[in-house]
N, C-alpha and C positions, 0 to 999 in steps of 0.2 A: 751832214751827214751823209753824205758820199762814201759812206768807210767802202760796202763792197767797189766801187766804181774805180777808188784809187786803190784796192791791192789787187781787182783786177790786171790794172793798168800797170803794174810792177812785172818785171819778166820773173818765171818760177823757178827753181832747181828741178822740180819735180816731172820725173816724163807720166808717171800716173803714180800717187801718192795710198793708192787705195792697195799698192800691192806691198804697203809695211803696214796693215793693219795685222793685226793678230791672229784676226777671222780668215785670212783670205790662205788659199791652200793654190800654192803652185803647182805648174804642169809637172815640173819635177823637186826632189827632196833630196839636198845632195844628202850623200852616206847616209840613204834610208834604203839602196836599191835590195840590199841583201836581203830587209825583215820584206819588201810589198814581191820582190819574188818568190821568200818562202809560206808569203798569206795566197799566192798565187797558183803557188803546186799545191796545200792544204785544201784547195777549195776550188780545182780544176774541174772534180767531178758534179759539183753543180751543172756545168756547161753541157761534158762528156755525156752525163746521164742522167738528164733533169730530173729531180722531185725523187732521185733515191736515196739520197743521203743530206743525212744534218750534219754539221760541222758546229763543234763549241769550239771556240780558242778565245785562251785568255792573254792578254798582253798585258807585261809588267814591269815598271823602272820607275824613275824620279821623275819628278814636275818641270815640266818645259824641255823634252829629248824627243818632242816630234810622234808620241804616242799618235796623240788624237790627228792629228793633219796627216802622219802615214794611213791609219785607220779608214781616213774618207779621202784620201788618195786610193785607196785599194778599192773601196766602195764605188765612187766613178769610174776607173776601169775593168771592174767584173760589171757593173752593168753597160760599159760602151761594149765589151764582148761580148754579154749578153743577147745583147739588141742586135748585134750585126749578125747572127743566126737565130734569130725570132723565138729566144729564150725567153720570158716574162721575169726574170728577176731585178728586186727594189731592193737599196742600199739604206736603211735609216739612223738616224743619229740621234740617241736622246743624252740627254746628262742629269745622270741620277741625283746630283747634288742640288741642283735645279729643282728638279720636279720633287723629291724628297719623299712619297712612297709610291706603295706599287700601283694604288689608284691611279697617280697622278702620270705615271709612267704607262702604264695600259692607253690612256683617255691620249695621250701622247703619241705613243703608237697609233693608234687606230686614225688619228687627224693629220699623221702625215701622210699616211696611205689614203684617207677619205676627207678633205678639207671642210666636207659642212657635216660633219658627226658632230653630236651634240658634245655638251662637257659635261654633263650633271643625266642622271634618271637614271643608272646603272649600277651595280655589283661589280665587285671584282670578279668574278665567276662568270657573269654575265659579258661583260671587256671579252676576256678569255676565250668562250662561245662565240662573240662577234668575230674576231679578230680569224678565226681559225676559219668559220663559215665566210669572210670576205676572200681569205684566199685561194679556198677550191673556187670560187665562185668568179673567181677574175683570169685564174688556173697559174698564181703567182708564188715565187719563192721570197720569201723576205729573209734579209741576210738585215742582224740588228746591231748596230753599234751602240753598247751601252757602257759610256762613258762613266769613270768614277764612281766603280760599280762599287765600293766597300758602300758606300751610304747608305746602300739599301742592306747589302750583307750582313753589317751594323747594329742593325733596328733588327733585325734576326728575321728581318719580312720572307714571306714564302714562295715570294713574287718569282725569283732563280728557280728555285725546283718546279715550278711550273710551266715554268718560259722551255728548262730544258725535258718537259719528262711532254712536251705539248705535242708530239709527234707521235706519243704510245699509242693515242686510244683513236687514231685518223682512220679513218675508211680506207678502205684498198692497201694498207702502209704506204700514200705517199708521204712524201717529210718536205715541210711547207715552210719550213724557219731554219734559220742558224743564228747563231749567235756572237760577238767577236764582246768579251769583257776587258776593260782594259780598268786599269787597280794601279797604285804607285806600291803598295809591297801586299805580296802572297799571302800575309801572315793572316789576312781580313779572312782566309781562307777557311780557317781555325773555327767561324763560326756558324757554320754554314756545316749541315748533318751529312756523314759520312757518303751517302747516293751519290749526291749534286755534287760535292768536294771531291770525289772519282773522278764523276766526270768533266767539268774544268778542268784540272789535273793531269790531264789526256795530254795534253797541246798547250804548251807551254813557250810564248815567245818571251825573252826578258829582254828589253832593250838598253845596250848601255849606254852613258854618258858619252857627250861629244868629248875630243881632245881641244886642245884651244886650235887647234890648226883647222878643225874638221868648224869649231863653230866658227870660226873666219870666214873660208871657204863657204857657210850656208848665209853669212850677215852680206857677203859680196854676192851674192847670187842675188839677193833678195833689193842691193843698193842697185845691182850692175839693171834691173827690172824694173822699178820704179824713181830713178834718179835720171837726169841728166850726167854727158861724160864732163869728168873731170869735177866732179861737183865733191865726194868724197874721196881725198891719199888715201891711198897706202899706209901711211902712218898712221891716221885720224882712227881707217877702220882697222887698224890694230891695235888703238884704246882701247877701244868699245869689246872688240873681242874680248880682250883682258877682262874687263869688266864682266862681263858678260859671261866668262869662264870662274871666276871666284865666286858667279851666281850659281853657274849651270842649267842659269833656264835662257833658251832664247828668244825667249819671250819677252823677258826684259833689256837684251839686247836688243830687238826689234822695235820697242819703245822708246827707248832711248837711241836709235838712231832716228828716229821721227821726229822724237822732240829737240833733237840738237839741229834738223833742216830745217826745222819750223824756226828755229831761233834766227839762223842763220839768214832767213829770209825773211826775216821780223828785222834783221839788222841791213839788211840791203845786198848782204853779200853772195858772191856765186861760187863761193863754194865754204867749207863746213871748216871748221878750227879748233882747237884747244880750246877756249872759249866756251866755244858751242855745246862743245860734249860736258863740259865743266857743269855748265847753268844744267843742261838736258838731263845729268844724272842727279843733279842737288833736290834732294828732299825728296826721291824718291823709291818706293818699297822695293821688292824686289816684284815682279809682278804674280805670281804664286800667291804671297799673301795679302794682294789686293784683289785678286780674284775670289780669294775665300773669304774675304770681306765683305765683297757684295752679293756674295747667294747668302752669309749669315742670317739667323729672324732677327732679330730688333733688341729681343732679350738675350739673347747671349751677346750680340755686339756691345750692351751694355755691362754684361757681369766683365765684356773682357776688358773697355773703357775703367772697369774700378780695379781691374786686376793692376792696369797701367796706372793708373792713381797712385794706390798706395804703394806702388814700386819706386815710384818718385817720388813720394812724402818718408818711405823709410829712410830711401839713398844708400839702401843698402843693394846686396844683388842679387837678394832673396826674401821673400816674406811667404809664410804663413798660409796655409787657405782660412784659419779663422780672421787672421787679417785682412783677407781678400773678399769675403763675404763682408764684415763690416764695412769696408768700402763700399762693397754693391750696394748692402743696404740704404749709405748715403749721399750712393748715385738714385735709387730707386726715388730716394723719400726726394728729391731737391726736386726729379721727374712726375712728382705725384703718382708713382705707381708704387703697383702691389709686388714686391719680390716673389720670384719662384722659390720652390721650395728649396728644401737644402739638397734632395736626391736629386735634384733637375740640374741646379749650380755642379754638383759632384760630376754629374755626366756632360756639360758642355765641361767645363775642366778637361775630362777622360778625350773629348772632342778636339781641344783646345792641343792636345799632347800630340795625337794622331796626323791634325795640320801641322804639325811641326813647328807652330805659332809660339809655343811656352813647353819649358821643362819640368818635371815633374819628377820629386823624389819621397818618397815615402820613409818616414824616420822612425823606429823602434826605439820607445825609452822604457825603462822597466817599469819607473812611478807614471809616469805622463798617458803610454800608452802610446799607439802607435800617430803619427801627423805627417800631415803631405805640406812641404815646400815647394815653391814655384819661384822660378826667373824665366825670365827671356835674354838670352844672351846674341842671338842668330838673327836680329831686327833694332833696326833704330828706336829708341822708344818713343822721341820726340814726332817720328813721323806716322810710326805707326797711332801715336794718340790722336794728331791733324785730318792723318785721313778717316781714321775710324768715327771722331767728329764731325766732319765733312756728309760720311755718310748717314749716319742719325741726324744730323740738320736737315737734308735732303729728304728724310723719313718725316719730317715733321714733330722731331722732339725737339727744344731747346735749349742745348747743352752749354 
């Protein structure tokens, strides 16, 4: 029963395991100096002339290329520089995919600056008024990082409009709020009204994908600050970098690196070898897909599982939307659940497409009309099914 005591007696290959966590923000971000420098120039006025300007910036780029980490690090640097000059600026970060609605985003914002604020009892307009009043009362300028902003835009929420206009009606002309929006695809702006879209399009920073050499540098930096010397030979780091480059998601590389090191430790090895990396990468979905699965609501996960099962049963590269619906109805019946409406399931399908989980193609036929075909080509079906079932089981569903 002395499991922990036995493990603690073993020598560790880690200096600080937490620095391989995907949520850890290091002191520097290799190959993102240019973007941090540009953000600093754009937001300099918040320090040189406090509360005289409001900045709205949009950051775009694919998943796992450092957008969130860069914005969080910049927020820390801005707070540090303003505090040194006795200027009250605070950075807060909200994931819109996690919070989902305008109301939840506003509640989260206020609780990040006032942790005693209650979760219920206010309308969205009340919350906006409370937010403005708080900023004035505390002489505070708030910089909000709205991550995965498209999740609000795609629902035609009016929060974006309200936040971009929040300074318009304030007393004395003080500018108390600035925004950094983070999206993967700038086309989501097409769902905004022209005025709001124009405001956000004025300053767009596009993050380019990392090259293989840049990914190597990033993973080497993380390995240097988290592992003891000589634990990860350069050849092994090159292998992980190549795997990561194929997905383009640095978080996947960090996950493989951490898993490989844990496997090496479990075998009492002093360094990571090729077999550790092979096992570390085995049955691993890209982190972007795991991230989406984790935040997905259960009914949507169940429909995804139905699509996977339909594809497996058909043994074809693609299935029709009707085949997916039939599979969904069977899965719901087995779980004792009432299926969602046709229109809601169609919305799930469009969300899967935006999230790069599935591919769809609408085929027009003269006699039968139009129908959609569905396929999954970029993800391993067995691994996607396994992870989907594991999450559903953890939520109380018996699959």
